[in-house]
C-alpha positions as CSV (number, residue, x, y, z in Angstrom):
1,M,1.3,-8.9,19.5
2,A,4.5,-10.0,19.4
3,V,6.1,-12.9,18.0
4,V,9.7,-12.3,19.5
5,A,10.0,-11.4,23.2
6,F,13.0,-8.5,23.5
7,S,14.6,-8.0,26.7
8,K,15.5,-4.4,25.9
9,P,13.3,-1.8,25.1
10,K,12.3,-1.7,21.1
11,S,14.2,1.1,19.1
12,L,12.2,3.6,16.9
13,G,13.2,1.8,13.8
14,L,11.6,-1.4,15.0
15,R,8.4,0.1,15.8
16,L,8.1,2.1,12.8
17,L,9.1,-1.2,10.9
18,E,6.0,-2.9,13.1
19,L,3.6,-0.2,12.1
20,V,4.5,-0.5,8.0
21,V,4.4,-4.2,8.5
22,F,1.1,-4.1,9.9
23,Y,-0.2,-1.7,7.4
24,F,0.8,-4.2,4.6
25,L,-0.9,-6.8,6.5
26,I,-4.2,-5.2,7.1
27,G,-4.3,-3.9,3.6
28,G,-3.6,-7.3,2.3
29,V,-6.6,-8.5,4.1
30,A,-8.7,-5.6,2.7
31,L,-7.7,-6.4,-0.8
32,L,-8.7,-10.1,-0.3
33,L,-12.2,-8.9,0.9
34,E,-12.7,-6.5,-1.8
35,K,-11.5,-9.0,-4.3
36,R,-14.0,-11.7,-3.0
37,A,-16.7,-8.6,-2.9
38,G,-16.4,-8.1,-6.5
39,Q,-14.1,-5.8,-9.1
40,I,-11.0,-4.3,-7.3
41,A,-11.0,-0.7,-7.7
42,D,-8.1,1.2,-9.1
43,Q,-6.2,3.5,-6.1
44,N,-3.9,6.2,-6.8
45,W,-1.1,7.7,-4.3
46,E,-4.1,9.8,-2.7
47,F,-5.5,6.6,-1.5
48,Y,-2.6,4.9,0.3
49,A,-1.6,8.8,1.9
50,I,-5.1,8.7,3.4
51,T,-5.0,5.2,4.7
52,A,-1.8,5.6,5.9
53,A,-2.7,8.5,8.0
54,L,-6.1,6.9,9.2
55,F,-3.9,3.7,10.2
56,I,-1.6,6.2,12.5
57,T,-4.8,7.8,13.8
58,F,-6.4,4.7,14.8
59,A,-3.1,3.5,16.4
60,F,-2.7,6.8,18.6
61,P,-4.9,5.2,21.3
62,G,-3.1,2.3,21.7
63,F,0.0,4.4,22.0
64,V,-1.4,6.5,24.7
65,Y,-2.6,3.6,26.5
66,R,0.7,1.8,26.5
67,Y,3.3,4.7,26.7
68,L,1.5,8.1,28.3
69,L,-1.1,6.7,30.9
70,K,0.4,5.4,34.3
71,H,-0.4,1.9,35.0
72,R,-0.4,0.7,38.6
73,D,1.9,-2.4,39.1
């Protein structure tokens, strides 16, 4: 899902920035859903560490498909 098309490959910093932006975007959507369902529970740093690890884990199949599998052109 790209907003801007790049003619050259993206740098590692830009990819990490995308990962952080999407993490907070998905977290914002989850916060809105939790707010609509009722009271928002307090979270400590452990919650954010676990959700970040899960976010990276669930993103890994997309990374494998995009960069590690050979595609026929």
